[in-house]
N, C-alpha and C positions, 0 to 999 in steps of 0.2 A: 399098141398104145403109142400115141404121139405125145412128145413133150416139147412144147414151144419154149426154147431156152431164152426167155426174156427175163433176166434178173436185174440186179440193180447195184448202183454204187451206194454203199452205206455211208454213214457220216460220222460220227464219233460220239453220238449220244448214248448214254445208258451203259457204257462199259468199255472194255478193251476192244481194239480193232483186230481183225483177223485177215489173212490173205495178203495180197499185194499192197503197195502203198496207195493211199487214198487218191482217187482221181482229182483233177484240179477243179472241183466244184465245192462250194461251201455247203453247209447243212441246208440253209434256206434255199439255195439254188437247186439242190437235188430235190427237195420237197416240191418246189414250184415247177420244176421240169416234169416230175411225175404227175402233178396236177394237170398240166396242160396236155400231156401225152395221153392221159387216161381216157378222155372221150373218144379219141381216135382208135385206141385199142379196143374199147368196148364196142364201138360201131363195127369194127372189123370182125368181131366175134358175135354178131347178132344182137347186141345190146344185153342188158342184164336180164336174167331169168325172172319171169314174173311169178315168183312164189316166195312171199315174205317168210314163210316158215323154213324153207330150205336155206334161204339167205341167212336167217338168224342162226341156224344150226351150224353152217359152215363158218360163220363169223365167230361163234363161240369156240369152235375147235381151233380156229386160227389164232385167236387171242390167247388161248391156253398155251399153245406152242410158242407163240411170240414172247411170252413172259420168261421163257427159258433161254432166250438168245442173249448174247452179249450186248447187242444194240437194242435192248428192249424198250428204250425210250423213244424210238422212232414212231411217228404217227401211222402205224400199220393199219390198213383196213382190208377186209377180205370180201370178195364178191364172186357170185356165180354168173357166168355169161351163157347166153342161150345157144351157142354153137354146138352142133353135133360132133364137131371135130374134137377128139380127146386131147386136151392141152392144159398145161399149167403155166402161169406167167407172173412175173413181178416187174414193177416199174420203179424208177428212182423215187425215193422218198417214202415208200411204204405200201403202195397199192399192190395187192396180191390177188390173182384171179385163178379160178378153175372153171372149166366149161362143163356144161351139161353132159357132153359126150364122155368126159373123164369120169364124172360121178357115176354114170351108168356102167362103167367098166370096173368100178371098185366094189368090194364086198363088205367092207367094215369101216368103222370110224377110224381105226388105227391106220388103215391104208390112206384115208383122206388126210389124217394128221401127218403121215410120212410125206405125202406129196407137198403139203404146205410147208413142212419142215425143210424140204429141199429148196423151195423157193426162198424161204427165209435165210437159208445158208448162202444162196447166191447173193442175197442182199448183204449179209454180214461179211462175206468174203470179197465184196466189191467187184464182182466179175463183170457186170455190164458196164459200169463206169470205166473200167480199164479198157474194155474193147471200144467203147464209143469215143473215149479220149484219143485212142490210137487212130481211129478212123477219121475224126473230124478236127482233132486238135483241141486242146483245153480252152483257149480263148474263144474259138468259134462255137464250141459247145456251150460255154457259159453265156455267150451272147444270145443264144436261143431263148433263154429264160426271160419272160416279160419283166421289164424294169431294169434289165442289165444294160450296161453300156454297149456301144458298138452299132446300134441302130437308132435312128431318129424316128419321130412319128411318121414321117413320110416314107419310112422304109418298112412299114408293117407288112407289106406284101413279101418283101425279102425274108423277113423273120418267119412268116407262115410257111414259105417255101422251104426254109431250112428245117423248121419244125417237122414238116412232112417227111423230109429226108431222114431226120433222126428217128421218127416213128417207124419208118420202113426199115431202117437199120436194126432197130430193136427187134422187130418181128422176124428178121432174117438171120439173127445171130445163131451161129452153130458152134457150141463149145467143143473143145477136144476132150478126149477121154480123161486126161488128167484133171481138167477143170470139173467135169461132171463127177469124177471120183471124189474130189474134195467136197462137193456139195453133198454127195452121199454120206461121207464120214461126218461132216459137221451136222447134217440133218439128223443122222442117227443119234448123235449126242443130244440135240435139242428134243428129239422125240422121246427119248428115255427120261430126260430131265422133266418133261411135261407129264410123265406118268404112264406113257404108252408102252406096250410090249415091243421090244426091239425087232421081233420077227415080222412086224408090220412093214418095216422097210424092205426086208427080203421079199415079202409077198408083192410089194409094189414094184420092185425091180424085176422080179420074175415075170410079172405081167408085161413090163416094158420089153423084156427079152423075147416074148412070144412073137411068132412070125407076124409080120404086118407089112404095110406099104413100104416100098423102097425109099431110101433117103432121097430128097430132091436135089437138083443141082445146087451148088453153092455151099454145101456143107456135108461132111461125112458123119454118119451115125456112129456114135461110140459103140464099143463092144459091150453091151449090157451084161452078157453072161460072165465076163471077167469081173465086172463090178459087183455082181451078185456074190461071187466067190470072195472078193475082198471084204464085203460087208459081213459075210458069214464068219470070216476069220476075226474080224473086229469084235463081233458079238461074242465069239468064243473066248477072246482075250479079255474083254472089258465087262461084258454083260452076261456071262454064262449063268444059266438058271434064273435070270432076271424075268420076273413076270411083268404085269402091267395091263392096262386097259386095252381091250380089243374092240368092243362095242359093235359086234356083228348084228345083234338083234336091234339095237338102237338105230344103226345106220339103215337097216332094211325098213324100219318103221318111219323114220324121219326123212329119208331121202328116196330110196328106191320105190317104196309104195306110192309116194307122192308123184314121182316122175312118171309113173305108169298112167296117171290121169292128167298130167300136164301136157297141153298141146305142144308138139315139137316146133322148133323154129323152122320157117320156110327154107327150102333149099337155096332160094335166092339170097337169103340173109346169112346163111351159114358159111363160115370160112373153111375152105379145105386147105389146111395149112401144112407147113413142113414139120420136121421132127429133128431131134438130136439123139 
């Protein structure tokens, strides 16, 4: 299973902040940056899956988990992209994506909720904003946002070129094991608070630990087996004997059965992406 580690700089709405200090972007700048990045990311992953029922189901699960996050006031929205490459991704300001390929590898609604919870954890912990600010510098990153200072009307081409570089950087981010572990832990808390069984996070991470393609150049794959152990210990400490929703039959009916009859995206449109 591949996880595209594109997460996001959170902003301060809806509750307390977690993780490193906030990146040098305002709330509105983060929302606008996510908005302008979204079409590029969606195109890279084959566009949105043409199945309104699956889109609505994933959106409902995502919104349920998002209500359990500290930054629950962000304008989160959840979409399924058509790519066969298994991936989950989030952008500044609230866009969260999963691909068709990821949905096909999951077995239950709880696992989907766990995948979305990890992306929401990246948002709330401000992981992507920290990395992008380090790479581009705060002022240059802020200047990418339409309406920001730093570029005149005659410099629209320069802004688009910078935006393309930022989008590429988001796609290529590779978080270290400590950062991914933080997303696991925060995601588990959100998952349980949303009423899901904590074992769903273990099942998701065990699927990620299964043998798969080698990590691409530019980033090392974290050791998911060690992360599975850490989450098991956290469950034993905080959530022992905790039940919760699993939704295996619902997921099969609402997602897997529908995907069997949905035409796959063409190979030319599917992104064969990296992983973390």
